[in-house]
N, C-alpha and C positions, 0 to 999 in steps of 0.2 A: 300605368307606366311607372315603374319604380325609379327612384333617384339613384339606384346603385349601379346602373349601367356604366361601363367604362367607355363606351362609344360617345362621340359628340352627339347630343340630342338633335333631333330634326324638328322642322315645323310641324310635321304630323304628330310628334310627341307633345308639342305645345297644345295643339288642337285637342288631343285626347285628354290632357290635363283640364281643359275647359269643359269637358263633358262630365258634369256632376251627377252623382247618384242621389236621388231624393230618398230620405230615410223616414220621413214623416212630415207633419205640418211644420213648415218653416225650417226643416233640417236637411242638410246636404253633406255628402262626403266627396272630397276631391283628392285625386292623387297628386303627388309632388314630382318635381323635375329638378335635378341637380345641375343648375346652370351657373351657380356662383359658389362652387365648393359644396360642402356637406349641409349647408343651411338652406331653408326655404327662402326663395327670393321674394322680396316685398312686391315686386312687379307681378309675380304669379298670384299673390293673395289679392291684389287689386283687381286683376283680370277675372279671377274666380268670383269675387264679390259682385262685379258687374253682371256676370252671367246669372248668379243666384238671385240678385235683385230683379232682374228682367224676367225671370221664369214665369212669374204669376203677376205680371204688371199690367195685364189687360191691354197690351199694345203700346203702352207708354215706353219711352226710351230714356236712358240715363242721360241727364244733362250735366250733372256734376257728381264727383265722388271725392270725399275727404277721408284720408286714411291715416291712422296713427299706429305706429309699431311699438309694441311693448317688450317683446322678447323674441329671440331667435328660435326657429324650429328646425327639426331634422328633416332633410329632404328624402330620407329613405322610409318615411312614415307618412300616411295620409293625414289630411287635415279635415276637421269638421267645420261647417259654416252654418251658424244659427241666424236665421233671418227674422227680424222683428219689424213688421210693417206698421210703422209709427202713425202714418196718415195715408188715407187713400181717398182722393177726391176725383171729380170728373176730369179735371185737366192736369192736376198735380198730385204727386205722391212722394212720400219720404220713407226711407227704409234704412235700418241699421243691420249690418252684417258683422258678426263677431267670428273671427277665425281662431280655432283652438287646435291643440294636440293634447288629448287627454284632459287633465285639469289645468293645463297651461294655456292661458289666453295669449295669443301671439299678436293679433291686430284687431282693430275695430274700424269699420268703414261706414260713414254716413253718406247715403246716396239720395239725391233729388232726381225724380223722374217727371217727365212731362209728355203730354200728348202733342202731336204735330200741330203747328199753328202757322198761319200765313204771315208774311212780313207786313208790318205797318211801316217801318222804315228799315234800312239795312246799310251798314258799312262795316269794314274790317281793316285792321292794320295792314299796311303793305308789307310784302316779304322783303328781306334783305337781298341784295344782289350777290349771287353766288356762282353764276355761270352754269347752273344746272347740275344734275347728278353726274353727267358724263365728264365734267371738269374736276370732279373730286376723286381723290384716290381711295381705293377700297381699303378696309381695315379688317383684321381678323374678328370673327364672331364666335360666341360660345355655341351658336346654333347653326346647324346646316340648313340652308334655305332662308336664313335671315341675312340680308345684305345691308351693310352699313358703310357709308362713304363720308369721311370727314373733310369738310371744306378746308382747303389750304394744307391738308395733310398734317394738322396739328397733332403732336404727340404729347398727351397730358401725363404719360407715364415717366417721361424724362425730367428729373428735378432740375436739370441745368437750363431748360428752355423756359423763357419767361415771355408772357404776352398779356393782353387785356383779359379780364375775367369773363370770357365768353367763348362759346363753342357753337358751331353749326355743323350739322350732319344730316345726310340723307339716309332714309331707312325704307326698306321694301321687304315684304314677306312673300315667299314663293307659294301663294295660295290664291285660289279663285273664289274662296268663301266670301259671301257678301252680307251675311246676317249682321245686323247692327251691333249686337252684343259681342260677336266674335271680332269684328273690325275694331270696336272700341277697346276690347281686351288686348288685342295685339298692339294697338297704338299705345295703350298704357304700358305694356311690357317694354316697349322701346323708349319710354320717356324717362325712366328713373335713374339711369346710370351715369349721366354726364354732368350733373350739377356739381358733384365734388371735384371733378377735373377742372371745371370752369373756376371754382373757388380757389383752387390751388395755383392756377396758372400764373398769376402776377407775382408769386413769391418764390424767389430763387432758392433752390435747395429742397423744395417741396414738390412732390409729384405723386401720382397714384401708385408708383412702384413701392412707395413706403407704406401704403395702406396694409394693415394687418401684419406689418413687420415691426416698426417702431411707432406707428401712428394708428390709433383706434378710430375707425371711421364707420359710419352707417347712416342709413336713412331713418329719421325720426318721424317725419310726417310728409305726406305727398298728397297734393290736391290736383284734380283734373277737371276742366270745364269743357264740355263738348258743345261746340257752337253749330256744327253742321255734320251731315253724313260724310263718311269717308270710307274708302276701300283700302284695306291694309295691303292688298296685292299691288298697289300703285306706289310710286315714289312719294314720300312725305319728307318735308324739310323741317327739322327741329332746330330752332334758334334759341339758345340757352344763355343766360347771363347771370352771374352772381352779383347781387346788389349789396350784400353785406356778409362779412366774415369776421368773427371775433368771439371771444369768450367761450371757445370750444364749440361754436356753432357756425354754420354757413347757411345762407338763405339765397334762393335763386328764383328767377321767373323765366318761363319758356313759352314759346309760341310754336304752333305746328301748322305748316302750310302745305297745300297740294302743289304739284309741279306747275300748275297754271296760276298760282299765286293766291289761292283762296285760303283764308284763315279758318281752320276747322277745329282748333282746340288751343287752350291755354293751360299751363300747369305751373305750380309752385312747389317748392320743396324746402324743408328744413332738415339739415344734416348735422352730423356730429363729426368734429375733428379735434382729437385730443391725444396726449401722449399715451402710448400703450402701457397699461399697468398690470394687465393680467386679470383684472376684476371683471365681474359680470356687468352687463349693461343695466 
């Protein structure tokens, strides 16, 4: 699926992007999808890295992925994914996936994988009170079939609105796919875009409407920790808060819960917020 389409992409388009073509030992090609303008979305690269790392993992699942983004890529061209299996043990494995376009390295992801194990002990953070997805108003999505509802209807694009440095939103994908790597990829796809909004929210006169206009913003690194299995076709609650913003950077922590209150993932993100200068990242 090319990123040149003028129609709003669908969930089926996203799923096709996650179908990688193997090119040889440790190599894959993935198509791109224009969901954030003409550039390759960081969320897409994380999701593709999860699929690539899982392809020959012997039944192990991804338990964490740490991604660093070096350059922007073009959404109208495919990406290559080079998989380096750093360690392969009986119960644990670690893999590095490097995402490139031609000679340009765009991102590198370090993934930890593990075999299923029984609980010795178990607990998880409780979810915040939100009233459930039915109590949250819907918001526009770049993707047909991806529904997102923001708790309390917070508008992070309006620079005049000020609030605490946090956001909560419900996300659901119109799919019945249940493969772990697909569900993890879709969870990751929905996890990246709200940290900057949370960081800007306490500051009057600053909102996402200024991004790429007079403020240069972008994701520098993103980490996800998968605690339990999840179905992306069900409602998931993302609870995101910015813990620090300054020096041209923003940092945040997020938790992901099922509708019945189970903590299934935790994520962190370091982002960039600085004046627009016209220079390259």
